[in-house]
Short mmCIF file of the C-alpha atoms (twelve columns), coordinates in Angstrom:
data_MODEL
# 
_entry.id   MODEL 
# 
loop_
_atom_site.group_PDB 
_atom_site.id 
_atom_site.type_symbol 
_atom_site.label_atom_id 
_atom_site.label_alt_id 
_atom_site.label_comp_id 
_atom_site.label_asym_id 
_atom_site.label_seq_id 
_atom_site.Cartn_x 
_atom_site.Cartn_y 
_atom_site.Cartn_z 
_atom_site.pdbx_PDB_model_num 
ATOM 1   C CA . UNK A 1   15.235  -46.134 -68.041 1 
ATOM 2   C CA . UNK A 2   11.493  -46.543 -67.781 1 
ATOM 3   C CA . UNK A 3   10.573  -49.093 -65.129 1 
ATOM 4   C CA . UNK A 4   7.413   -51.189 -64.899 1 
ATOM 5   C CA . UNK A 5   6.005   -52.763 -61.758 1 
ATOM 6   C CA . UNK A 6   2.967   -54.947 -61.442 1 
ATOM 7   C CA . UNK A 7   1.416   -58.353 -61.865 1 
ATOM 8   C CA . UNK A 8   2.001   -60.058 -65.195 1 
ATOM 9   C CA . UNK A 9   4.748   -61.445 -67.421 1 
ATOM 10  C CA . UNK A 10  7.491   -59.132 -68.636 1 
ATOM 11  C CA . UNK A 11  7.149   -60.493 -72.162 1 
ATOM 12  C CA . UNK A 12  3.760   -58.731 -72.402 1 
ATOM 13  C CA . UNK A 13  5.190   -55.295 -71.683 1 
ATOM 14  C CA . UNK A 14  6.757   -54.519 -75.043 1 
ATOM 15  C CA . UNK A 15  3.634   -55.378 -76.966 1 
ATOM 16  C CA . UNK A 16  1.411   -53.458 -74.549 1 
ATOM 17  C CA . UNK A 17  3.570   -50.336 -74.675 1 
ATOM 18  C CA . UNK A 18  3.970   -50.356 -78.443 1 
ATOM 19  C CA . UNK A 19  0.268   -50.921 -79.046 1 
ATOM 20  C CA . UNK A 20  -0.639  -47.909 -76.913 1 
ATOM 21  C CA . UNK A 21  1.786   -45.378 -78.396 1 
ATOM 22  C CA . UNK A 22  -0.102  -42.373 -79.792 1 
ATOM 23  C CA . UNK A 23  -0.274  -42.285 -83.590 1 
ATOM 24  C CA . UNK A 24  -0.563  -38.502 -83.817 1 
ATOM 25  C CA . UNK A 25  0.574   -35.547 -81.692 1 
ATOM 26  C CA . UNK A 26  -1.889  -34.808 -78.877 1 
ATOM 27  C CA . UNK A 27  -3.991  -31.667 -79.252 1 
ATOM 28  C CA . UNK A 28  -2.872  -28.410 -77.694 1 
ATOM 29  C CA . UNK A 29  -5.023  -27.292 -74.779 1 
ATOM 30  C CA . UNK A 30  -5.466  -24.117 -72.769 1 
ATOM 31  C CA . UNK A 31  -6.198  -24.157 -69.034 1 
ATOM 32  C CA . UNK A 32  -7.710  -21.085 -67.416 1 
ATOM 33  C CA . UNK A 33  -8.149  -20.578 -63.683 1 
ATOM 34  C CA . UNK A 34  -10.342 -17.956 -62.043 1 
ATOM 35  C CA . UNK A 35  -10.026 -17.226 -58.318 1 
ATOM 36  C CA . UNK A 36  -13.238 -17.359 -56.275 1 
ATOM 37  C CA . UNK A 37  -14.034 -16.145 -52.765 1 
ATOM 38  C CA . UNK A 38  -14.469 -19.016 -50.333 1 
ATOM 39  C CA . UNK A 39  -15.078 -16.934 -47.212 1 
ATOM 40  C CA . UNK A 40  -12.656 -19.083 -45.192 1 
ATOM 41  C CA . UNK A 41  -8.894  -19.090 -44.650 1 
ATOM 42  C CA . UNK A 42  -8.316  -22.749 -43.815 1 
ATOM 43  C CA . UNK A 43  -6.853  -25.618 -45.852 1 
ATOM 44  C CA . UNK A 44  -9.425  -27.075 -48.280 1 
ATOM 45  C CA . UNK A 45  -9.205  -30.702 -49.425 1 
ATOM 46  C CA . UNK A 46  -12.636 -32.410 -49.468 1 
ATOM 47  C CA . UNK A 47  -13.858 -31.378 -52.948 1 
ATOM 48  C CA . UNK A 48  -16.948 -32.957 -54.560 1 
ATOM 49  C CA . UNK A 49  -18.143 -31.646 -57.946 1 
ATOM 50  C CA . UNK A 50  -21.708 -32.558 -58.930 1 
ATOM 51  C CA . UNK A 51  -21.995 -30.692 -62.238 1 
ATOM 52  C CA . UNK A 52  -20.862 -27.466 -63.897 1 
ATOM 53  C CA . UNK A 53  -22.795 -25.312 -61.434 1 
ATOM 54  C CA . UNK A 54  -22.843 -27.358 -58.230 1 
ATOM 55  C CA . UNK A 55  -19.987 -28.332 -55.926 1 
ATOM 56  C CA . UNK A 56  -19.446 -29.107 -52.250 1 
ATOM 57  C CA . UNK A 57  -16.309 -28.651 -50.136 1 
ATOM 58  C CA . UNK A 58  -15.597 -30.144 -46.717 1 
ATOM 59  C CA . UNK A 59  -13.362 -27.942 -44.575 1 
ATOM 60  C CA . UNK A 60  -11.748 -27.939 -41.109 1 
ATOM 61  C CA . UNK A 61  -13.807 -27.396 -37.952 1 
ATOM 62  C CA . UNK A 62  -16.882 -29.027 -39.481 1 
ATOM 63  C CA . UNK A 63  -17.390 -26.271 -42.061 1 
ATOM 64  C CA . UNK A 64  -19.177 -27.076 -45.340 1 
ATOM 65  C CA . UNK A 65  -19.088 -24.876 -48.440 1 
ATOM 66  C CA . UNK A 66  -21.526 -25.141 -51.345 1 
ATOM 67  C CA . UNK A 67  -22.060 -23.397 -54.668 1 
ATOM 68  C CA . UNK A 68  -25.023 -23.795 -56.997 1 
ATOM 69  C CA . UNK A 69  -24.058 -21.046 -59.453 1 
ATOM 70  C CA . UNK A 70  -20.663 -22.168 -60.726 1 
ATOM 71  C CA . UNK A 71  -18.796 -20.587 -57.844 1 
ATOM 72  C CA . UNK A 72  -20.019 -17.034 -58.270 1 
ATOM 73  C CA . UNK A 73  -20.884 -17.372 -54.598 1 
ATOM 74  C CA . UNK A 74  -20.248 -19.975 -51.913 1 
ATOM 75  C CA . UNK A 75  -22.529 -20.502 -48.939 1 
ATOM 76  C CA . UNK A 76  -21.117 -21.639 -45.619 1 
ATOM 77  C CA . UNK A 77  -22.671 -23.959 -43.036 1 
ATOM 78  C CA . UNK A 78  -21.292 -25.917 -40.096 1 
ATOM 79  C CA . UNK A 79  -21.792 -29.379 -38.685 1 
ATOM 80  C CA . UNK A 80  -21.836 -28.706 -34.959 1 
ATOM 81  C CA . UNK A 81  -21.176 -32.369 -34.160 1 
ATOM 82  C CA . UNK A 82  -17.984 -32.099 -36.249 1 
ATOM 83  C CA . UNK A 83  -16.595 -29.038 -34.468 1 
ATOM 84  C CA . UNK A 84  -12.816 -29.292 -34.370 1 
ATOM 85  C CA . UNK A 85  -12.791 -32.017 -37.051 1 
ATOM 86  C CA . UNK A 86  -11.589 -31.783 -40.643 1 
ATOM 87  C CA . UNK A 87  -14.044 -32.871 -43.367 1 
ATOM 88  C CA . UNK A 88  -11.563 -34.224 -45.906 1 
ATOM 89  C CA . UNK A 89  -13.858 -36.716 -47.675 1 
ATOM 90  C CA . UNK A 90  -16.999 -35.558 -49.458 1 
ATOM 91  C CA . UNK A 91  -19.510 -36.814 -51.994 1 
ATOM 92  C CA . UNK A 92  -22.249 -34.717 -53.566 1 
ATOM 93  C CA . UNK A 93  -25.293 -36.440 -55.028 1 
ATOM 94  C CA . UNK A 94  -27.006 -33.210 -56.087 1 
ATOM 95  C CA . UNK A 95  -27.456 -29.603 -54.955 1 
ATOM 96  C CA . UNK A 96  -29.283 -30.657 -51.776 1 
ATOM 97  C CA . UNK A 97  -27.807 -34.035 -50.881 1 
ATOM 98  C CA . UNK A 98  -24.198 -34.674 -49.811 1 
ATOM 99  C CA . UNK A 99  -22.075 -36.793 -47.450 1 
ATOM 100 C CA . UNK A 100 -18.992 -35.792 -45.436 1 
ATOM 101 C CA . UNK A 101 -16.495 -38.021 -43.598 1 
ATOM 102 C CA . UNK A 102 -14.227 -36.658 -40.897 1 
ATOM 103 C CA . UNK A 103 -10.491 -37.358 -41.015 1 
ATOM 104 C CA . UNK A 104 -9.039  -38.532 -37.729 1 
ATOM 105 C CA . UNK A 105 -10.817 -39.485 -34.557 1 
ATOM 106 C CA . UNK A 106 -13.692 -39.673 -33.944 1 
ATOM 107 C CA . UNK A 107 -14.424 -40.981 -37.453 1 
ATOM 108 C CA . UNK A 108 -17.929 -39.832 -38.327 1 
ATOM 109 C CA . UNK A 109 -20.042 -39.657 -41.484 1 
ATOM 110 C CA . UNK A 110 -22.628 -36.881 -41.852 1 
ATOM 111 C CA . UNK A 111 -25.419 -36.352 -44.376 1 
ATOM 112 C CA . UNK A 112 -27.363 -33.307 -45.508 1 
ATOM 113 C CA . UNK A 113 -30.494 -33.470 -47.643 1 
ATOM 114 C CA . UNK A 114 -31.425 -29.798 -47.470 1 
ATOM 115 C CA . UNK A 115 -28.442 -28.024 -48.986 1 
ATOM 116 C CA . UNK A 116 -26.453 -27.849 -45.763 1 
ATOM 117 C CA . UNK A 117 -29.117 -26.380 -43.512 1 
ATOM 118 C CA . UNK A 118 -29.064 -29.476 -41.309 1 
ATOM 119 C CA . UNK A 119 -26.934 -32.606 -40.928 1 
ATOM 120 C CA . UNK A 120 -27.557 -36.147 -39.704 1 
ATOM 121 C CA . UNK A 121 -24.958 -38.528 -38.268 1 
ATOM 122 C CA . UNK A 122 -25.055 -41.725 -40.354 1 
ATOM 123 C CA . UNK A 123 -22.019 -43.612 -39.073 1 
ATOM 124 C CA . UNK A 124 -19.477 -43.455 -36.280 1 
ATOM 125 C CA . UNK A 125 -16.494 -45.781 -35.964 1 
ATOM 126 C CA . UNK A 126 -16.664 -47.700 -32.724 1 
ATOM 127 C CA . UNK A 127 -12.955 -48.513 -32.548 1 
ATOM 128 C CA . UNK A 128 -11.802 -44.912 -32.133 1 
ATOM 129 C CA . UNK A 129 -8.849  -45.906 -34.350 1 
ATOM 130 C CA . UNK A 130 -10.075 -45.295 -37.917 1 
ATOM 131 C CA . UNK A 131 -8.773  -42.481 -40.107 1 
ATOM 132 C CA . UNK A 132 -10.803 -42.159 -43.310 1 
ATOM 133 C CA . UNK A 133 -8.905  -41.110 -46.433 1 
ATOM 134 C CA . UNK A 134 -11.534 -41.261 -49.181 1 
ATOM 135 C CA . UNK A 135 -15.203 -41.648 -50.083 1 
ATOM 136 C CA . UNK A 136 -16.652 -42.520 -53.500 1 
ATOM 137 C CA . UNK A 137 -19.790 -43.921 -55.118 1 
ATOM 138 C CA . UNK A 138 -20.482 -45.998 -58.194 1 
ATOM 139 C CA . UNK A 139 -24.102 -44.846 -58.342 1 
ATOM 140 C CA . UNK A 140 -26.734 -43.372 -56.049 1 
ATOM 141 C CA . UNK A 141 -26.738 -46.463 -53.822 1 
ATOM 142 C CA . UNK A 142 -23.417 -48.308 -53.985 1 
ATOM 143 C CA . UNK A 143 -20.433 -46.625 -52.387 1 
ATOM 144 C CA . UNK A 144 -17.120 -47.233 -50.664 1 
ATOM 145 C CA . UNK A 145 -15.062 -45.550 -47.932 1 
ATOM 146 C CA . UNK A 146 -11.406 -46.207 -47.164 1 
ATOM 147 C CA . UNK A 147 -9.612  -45.821 -43.828 1 
ATOM 148 C CA . UNK A 148 -6.119  -46.526 -42.593 1 
ATOM 149 C CA . UNK A 149 -5.809  -50.074 -41.196 1 
ATOM 150 C CA . UNK A 150 -7.427  -50.823 -37.853 1 
ATOM 151 C CA . UNK A 151 -5.999  -53.658 -35.719 1 
ATOM 152 C CA . UNK A 152 -3.787  -54.793 -38.602 1 
ATOM 153 C CA . UNK A 153 -6.613  -54.994 -41.176 1 
ATOM 154 C CA . UNK A 154 -7.466  -52.597 -44.003 1 
ATOM 155 C CA . UNK A 155 -10.625 -50.763 -42.969 1 
ATOM 156 C CA . UNK A 156 -12.771 -50.545 -46.116 1 
ATOM 157 C CA . UNK A 157 -16.509 -49.970 -45.786 1 
ATOM 158 C CA . UNK A 158 -19.201 -50.705 -48.384 1 
ATOM 159 C CA . UNK A 159 -22.770 -49.408 -48.676 1 
ATOM 160 C CA . UNK A 160 -25.677 -50.429 -50.897 1 
ATOM 161 C CA . UNK A 161 -28.211 -47.871 -49.642 1 
ATOM 162 C CA . UNK A 162 -26.573 -44.531 -50.308 1 
ATOM 163 C CA . UNK A 163 -24.588 -44.482 -47.084 1 
ATOM 164 C CA . UNK A 164 -27.399 -45.217 -44.616 1 
ATOM 165 C CA . UNK A 165 -25.633 -48.429 -43.529 1 
ATOM 166 C CA . UNK A 166 -22.111 -49.805 -43.988 1 
ATOM 167 C CA . UNK A 167 -20.351 -53.174 -43.824 1 
ATOM 168 C CA . UNK A 168 -16.663 -54.101 -43.692 1 
ATOM 169 C CA . UNK A 169 -15.218 -55.457 -46.951 1 
ATOM 170 C CA . UNK A 170 -13.861 -58.988 -46.733 1 
ATOM 171 C CA . UNK A 171 -11.062 -60.887 -48.438 1 
ATOM 172 C CA . UNK A 172 -8.658  -57.947 -48.219 1 
ATOM 173 C CA . UNK A 173 -4.881  -58.354 -48.551 1 
ATOM 174 C CA . UNK A 174 -2.844  -57.850 -45.412 1 
ATOM 175 C CA . UNK A 175 -1.318  -54.376 -44.991 1 
ATOM 176 C CA . UNK A 176 2.442   -53.969 -44.939 1 
ATOM 177 C CA . UNK A 177 4.176   -52.591 -41.859 1 
ATOM 178 C CA . UNK A 178 3.284   -48.901 -41.656 1 
ATOM 179 C CA . UNK A 179 1.013   -49.000 -44.730 1 
ATOM 180 C CA . UNK A 180 -1.835  -46.495 -44.810 1 
ATOM 181 C CA . UNK A 181 -3.649  -44.052 -47.051 1 
ATOM 182 C CA . UNK A 182 -3.516  -40.285 -47.466 1 
ATOM 183 C CA . UNK A 183 -6.398  -37.856 -46.993 1 
ATOM 184 C CA . UNK A 184 -4.722  -34.970 -48.816 1 
ATOM 185 C CA . UNK A 185 -7.265  -34.669 -51.639 1 
ATOM 186 C CA . UNK A 186 -10.087 -37.221 -51.175 1 
ATOM 187 C CA . UNK A 187 -8.805  -38.929 -54.324 1 
ATOM 188 C CA . UNK A 188 -6.535  -41.765 -53.217 1 
ATOM 189 C CA . UNK A 189 -9.647  -43.840 -53.910 1 
ATOM 190 C CA . UNK A 190 -11.122 -43.946 -57.441 1 
ATOM 191 C CA . UNK A 191 -14.123 -45.824 -58.822 1 
ATOM 192 C CA . UNK A 192 -14.840 -46.930 -62.381 1 
ATOM 193 C CA . UNK A 193 -17.574 -48.645 -64.407 1 
ATOM 194 C CA . UNK A 194 -18.783 -52.170 -63.635 1 
ATOM 195 C CA . UNK A 195 -17.824 -52.045 -59.972 1 
ATOM 196 C CA . UNK A 196 -14.141 -51.306 -60.450 1 
ATOM 197 C CA . UNK A 197 -12.227 -49.477 -57.708 1 
ATOM 198 C CA . UNK A 198 -8.591  -48.597 -57.020 1 
ATOM 199 C CA . UNK A 199 -7.029  -47.454 -53.723 1 
ATOM 200 C CA . UNK A 200 -3.504  -46.062 -53.443 1 
ATOM 201 C CA . UNK A 201 -1.395  -46.541 -50.323 1 
ATOM 202 C CA . UNK A 202 1.941   -45.454 -48.895 1 
ATOM 203 C CA . UNK A 203 3.897   -45.182 -45.689 1 
ATOM 204 C CA . UNK A 204 5.467   -48.633 -46.122 1 
ATOM 205 C CA . UNK A 205 8.384   -50.250 -47.932 1 
ATOM 206 C CA . UNK A 206 6.370   -50.203 -51.175 1 
ATOM 207 C CA . UNK A 207 3.615   -48.027 -52.601 1 
ATOM 208 C CA . UNK A 208 0.719   -50.261 -53.595 1 
ATOM 209 C CA . UNK A 209 -2.670  -50.230 -55.305 1 
ATOM 210 C CA . UNK A 210 -5.587  -52.256 -53.946 1 
ATOM 211 C CA . UNK A 211 -8.051  -53.230 -56.693 1 
ATOM 212 C CA . UNK A 212 -11.513 -54.726 -56.969 1 
ATOM 213 C CA . UNK A 213 -13.609 -55.385 -60.064 1 
ATOM 214 C CA . UNK A 214 -16.842 -56.418 -58.372 1 
ATOM 215 C CA . UNK A 215 -17.934 -53.575 -56.076 1 
ATOM 216 C CA . UNK A 216 -15.489 -54.595 -53.350 1 
ATOM 217 C CA . UNK A 217 -16.426 -58.269 -53.083 1 
ATOM 218 C CA . UNK A 218 -12.967 -59.510 -54.101 1 
ATOM 219 C CA . UNK A 219 -9.556  -57.823 -53.916 1 
ATOM 220 C CA . UNK A 220 -6.019  -57.999 -55.248 1 
ATOM 221 C CA . UNK A 221 -2.972  -55.792 -54.769 1 
ATOM 222 C CA . UNK A 222 -0.015  -54.695 -56.940 1 
ATOM 223 C CA . UNK A 223 3.038   -52.525 -56.377 1 
ATOM 224 C CA . UNK A 224 3.471   -49.167 -58.109 1 
ATOM 225 C CA . UNK A 225 6.757   -47.258 -58.671 1 
ATOM 226 C CA . UNK A 226 6.094   -44.225 -56.494 1 
ATOM 227 C CA . UNK A 227 8.098   -42.911 -53.552 1 
ATOM 228 C CA . UNK A 228 7.909   -45.228 -50.562 1 
ATOM 229 C CA . UNK A 229 10.666  -44.177 -48.173 1 
ATOM 230 C CA . UNK A 230 8.953   -42.805 -45.086 1 
ATOM 231 C CA . UNK A 231 5.558   -42.309 -43.514 1 
ATOM 232 C CA . UNK A 232 4.828   -39.288 -45.749 1 
ATOM 233 C CA . UNK A 233 5.526   -41.014 -49.067 1 
ATOM 234 C CA . UNK A 234 3.313   -42.986 -51.408 1 
ATOM 235 C CA . UNK A 235 0.253   -42.641 -53.616 1 
ATOM 236 C CA . UNK A 236 -1.915  -39.635 -52.829 1 
ATOM 237 C CA . UNK A 237 -4.312  -39.619 -55.801 1 
ATOM 238 C CA . UNK A 238 -5.527  -41.864 -58.634 1 
ATOM 239 C CA . UNK A 239 -7.386  -40.824 -61.802 1 
ATOM 240 C CA . UNK A 240 -9.078  -43.201 -64.236 1 
ATOM 241 C CA . UNK A 241 -9.956  -42.890 -67.938 1 
ATOM 242 C CA . UNK A 242 -11.013 -46.246 -69.348 1 
ATOM 243 C CA . UNK A 243 -8.120  -48.661 -68.824 1 
ATOM 244 C CA . UNK A 244 -5.602  -45.840 -68.436 1 
ATOM 245 C CA . UNK A 245 -4.805  -44.917 -64.841 1 
ATOM 246 C CA . UNK A 246 -2.519  -42.239 -63.458 1 
ATOM 247 C CA . UNK A 247 -1.291  -42.218 -59.861 1 
ATOM 248 C CA . UNK A 248 0.509   -39.247 -58.303 1 
ATOM 249 C CA . UNK A 249 2.078   -38.537 -54.949 1 
ATOM 250 C CA . UNK A 250 5.657   -38.616 -53.764 1 
ATOM 251 C CA . UNK A 251 6.796   -37.383 -50.376 1 
ATOM 252 C CA . UNK A 252 4.853   -34.426 -48.997 1 
ATOM 253 C CA . UNK A 253 7.815   -33.498 -46.792 1 
ATOM 254 C CA . UNK A 254 9.918   -32.986 -49.960 1 
ATOM 255 C CA . UNK A 255 7.639   -30.888 -52.159 1 
ATOM 256 C CA . UNK A 256 10.186  -30.198 -54.901 1 
ATOM 257 C CA . UNK A 257 11.592  -33.727 -55.261 1 
ATOM 258 C CA . UNK A 258 10.620  -35.230 -58.638 1 
ATOM 259 C CA . UNK A 259 11.541  -38.852 -58.034 1 
ATOM 260 C CA . UNK A 260 8.634   -41.215 -57.498 1 
ATOM 261 C CA . UNK A 261 5.893   -38.615 -57.891 1 
ATOM 262 C CA . UNK A 262 3.867   -40.276 -60.676 1 
ATOM 263 C CA . UNK A 263 3.150   -43.537 -62.478 1 
ATOM 264 C CA . UNK A 264 0.732   -44.726 -65.137 1 
ATOM 265 C CA . UNK A 265 -0.991  -47.951 -66.132 1 
ATOM 266 C CA . UNK A 266 -2.412  -48.943 -69.515 1 
ATOM 267 C CA . UNK A 267 -4.192  -52.131 -68.479 1 
ATOM 268 C CA . UNK A 268 -6.551  -51.126 -65.686 1 
ATOM 269 C CA . UNK A 269 -3.941  -51.025 -62.931 1 
ATOM 270 C CA . UNK A 270 -2.160  -54.368 -63.139 1 
ATOM 271 C CA . UNK A 271 1.151   -53.047 -64.542 1 
ATOM 272 C CA . UNK A 272 2.562   -49.616 -63.705 1 
ATOM 273 C CA . UNK A 273 5.232   -47.570 -65.492 1 
ATOM 274 C CA . UNK A 274 7.361   -44.646 -64.418 1 
ATOM 275 C CA . UNK A 275 6.933   -41.537 -66.620 1 
ATOM 276 C CA . UNK A 276 9.639   -40.418 -69.021 1 
ATOM 277 C CA . UNK A 277 9.218   -36.843 -67.758 1 
ATOM 278 C CA . UNK A 278 7.873   -36.444 -64.233 1 
ATOM 279 C CA . UNK A 279 5.774   -33.674 -62.675 1 
ATOM 280 C CA . UNK A 280 7.781   -30.917 -60.985 1 
ATOM 281 C CA . UNK A 281 7.374   -32.194 -57.435 1 
ATOM 282 C CA . UNK A 282 5.021   -33.825 -54.970 1 
ATOM 283 C CA . UNK A 283 1.434   -33.947 -56.283 1 
ATOM 284 C CA . UNK A 284 -1.582  -34.477 -54.028 1 
ATOM 285 C CA . UNK A 285 -4.336  -34.583 -56.668 1 
ATOM 286 C CA . UNK A 286 -4.836  -35.681 -60.268 1 
ATOM 287 C CA . UNK A 287 -7.848  -35.758 -62.592 1 
ATOM 288 C CA . UNK A 288 -8.567  -36.947 -66.126 1 
ATOM 289 C CA . UNK A 289 -9.700  -34.160 -68.460 1 
ATOM 290 C CA . UNK A 290 -13.195 -34.955 -69.773 1 
ATOM 291 C CA . UNK A 291 -13.415 -35.105 -73.564 1 
ATOM 292 C CA . UNK A 292 -9.632  -35.177 -74.051 1 
ATOM 293 C CA . UNK A 293 -8.354  -38.778 -74.160 1 
ATOM 294 C CA . UNK A 294 -4.981  -39.265 -72.526 1 
ATOM 295 C CA . UNK A 295 -5.042  -35.880 -70.795 1 
ATOM 296 C CA . UNK A 296 -4.470  -35.649 -67.035 1 
ATOM 297 C CA . UNK A 297 -3.939  -32.631 -64.793 1 
ATOM 298 C CA . UNK A 298 -2.006  -33.000 -61.518 1 
ATOM 299 C CA . UNK A 299 -1.824  -30.406 -58.727 1 
ATOM 300 C CA . UNK A 300 0.310   -29.898 -55.660 1 
ATOM 301 C CA . UNK A 301 1.556   -27.170 -53.327 1 
ATOM 302 C CA . UNK A 302 4.293   -25.954 -55.691 1 
ATOM 303 C CA . UNK A 303 2.246   -25.944 -58.918 1 
ATOM 304 C CA . UNK A 304 0.496   -28.076 -61.508 1 
ATOM 305 C CA . UNK A 305 1.418   -30.276 -64.466 1 
ATOM 306 C CA . UNK A 306 -0.385  -31.537 -67.570 1 
ATOM 307 C CA . UNK A 307 0.084   -34.850 -69.341 1 
ATOM 308 C CA . UNK A 308 -1.250  -35.180 -72.863 1 
ATOM 309 C CA . UNK A 309 -0.080  -38.743 -73.437 1 
ATOM 310 C CA . UNK A 310 -1.623  -40.813 -70.670 1 
ATOM 311 C CA . UNK A 311 0.938   -40.009 -67.992 1 
ATOM 312 C CA . UNK A 312 4.145   -40.695 -69.943 1 
ATOM 313 C CA . UNK A 313 5.272   -37.067 -69.988 1 
ATOM 314 C CA . UNK A 314 4.340   -34.019 -67.908 1 
ATOM 315 C CA . UNK A 315 4.710   -30.300 -68.562 1 
ATOM 316 C CA . UNK A 316 4.137   -27.440 -66.104 1 
ATOM 317 C CA . UNK A 317 1.019   -25.281 -66.428 1 
ATOM 318 C CA . UNK A 318 0.234   -21.917 -64.870 1 
ATOM 319 C CA . UNK A 319 -2.081  -22.890 -62.022 1 
ATOM 320 C CA . UNK A 320 -1.811  -21.851 -58.387 1 
ATOM 321 C CA . UNK A 321 -0.548  -24.575 -56.058 1 
ATOM 322 C CA . UNK A 322 -3.467  -26.596 -54.736 1 
ATOM 323 C CA . UNK A 323 -4.455  -29.665 -52.725 1 
ATOM 324 C CA . UNK A 324 -7.317  -31.173 -54.714 1 
ATOM 325 C CA . UNK A 325 -8.848  -31.104 -58.190 1 
ATOM 326 C CA . UNK A 326 -12.133 -32.384 -59.648 1 
ATOM 327 C CA . UNK A 327 -14.106 -31.857 -62.857 1 
ATOM 328 C CA . UNK A 328 -17.817 -31.925 -63.516 1 
ATOM 329 C CA . UNK A 329 -18.772 -35.294 -65.045 1 
ATOM 330 C CA . UNK A 330 -18.448 -35.082 -68.826 1 
ATOM 331 C CA . UNK A 331 -17.456 -31.395 -68.800 1 
ATOM 332 C CA . UNK A 332 -14.028 -29.787 -69.010 1 
ATOM 333 C CA . UNK A 333 -14.885 -27.424 -66.165 1 
ATOM 334 C CA . UNK A 334 -14.218 -27.907 -62.476 1 
ATOM 335 C CA . UNK A 335 -12.389 -26.588 -59.444 1 
ATOM 336 C CA . UNK A 336 -9.084  -26.755 -57.614 1 
ATOM 337 C CA . UNK A 337 -8.864  -25.992 -53.901 1 
ATOM 338 C CA . UNK A 338 -5.912  -25.334 -51.640 1 
ATOM 339 C CA . UNK A 339 -4.516  -23.741 -48.523 1 
ATOM 340 C CA . UNK A 340 -5.740  -20.472 -46.997 1 
ATOM 341 C CA . UNK A 341 -9.215  -21.057 -48.396 1 
ATOM 342 C CA . UNK A 342 -8.120  -20.861 -52.030 1 
ATOM 343 C CA . UNK A 343 -10.664 -21.871 -54.665 1 
ATOM 344 C CA . UNK A 344 -10.095 -21.584 -58.409 1 
ATOM 345 C CA . UNK A 345 -12.629 -22.375 -61.077 1 
ATOM 346 C CA . UNK A 346 -10.818 -24.065 -63.986 1 
ATOM 347 C CA . UNK A 347 -11.769 -24.443 -67.617 1 
ATOM 348 C CA . UNK A 348 -9.946  -26.569 -70.188 1 
ATOM 349 C CA . UNK A 349 -10.265 -25.866 -73.897 1 
ATOM 350 C CA . UNK A 350 -8.757  -27.556 -76.904 1 
ATOM 351 C CA . UNK A 351 -6.724  -24.942 -78.732 1 
ATOM 352 C CA . UNK A 352 -7.654  -24.129 -82.323 1 
ATOM 353 C CA . UNK A 353 -4.714  -24.681 -84.664 1 
# 
């Protein structure tokens, strides 16, 4: 039986679900992946897609990859001050300007404004206890970064000057025992229009979603029906398309288990439903397909799955197992990245009947 979790009265659920049922079969789509040479053999997770030709990738040992020709070639640079650190959170503003957050300690944020030729340290956590899981921006100035809790408080930073300075968000809910985020794909944090943001958590008795609708000034939290038994279980990625949200995850120590690996919301994240047909295992990344309403693509180490009905049902697709996925804004082209330096350029087309 489909189960819903969230804030709100149960009497609203039937009307909400019925009103959002698709009136016609969703269109058939084709998904093509083309392998590209990364020049590295490490695990890739920090993927930031600027447009159809430009993308940045943060890698282990302070390595940064960049393409400006759609992935025909990738250039490699290195942040010497991040040697030995994994760059799992990235944001690209354009072909020259990008930010990279380290995962683990020391927690540091670096900036390049010259295409990766040089890097500047913008921020360093003074507590030596932060572990940043995601980085996102609403526009060129306003952004947000999310870390595991520090001293029993969620560590969420806000910037209004493009990352040059940061302040701790206030009014946050208290974390549960063991609650934290996951830095598996730089997508457990998702932003939306008008200052909306969602952050998925795990590692506690319940998987939860932190939400703000005013650029992080005020916060609320709801539960979501994803796996929550153990430190490696919870929400690993959230994708947003209007008021439809899809969260994926599960337990990364049980890659093939299908229970608790996905959920969807139809009302901006307040109420969450379990899918009728789940993805085929733990999924670390999910993205909405631009130009195809209700379509979401989820990836994980054992494969990928497509939903054509807003997260209710999932079907396997022929894509190599990956860690992270992102599309160019407004274009059905993007990349997936994975272990052993794997990069695939992906293209999604609506099939002609």
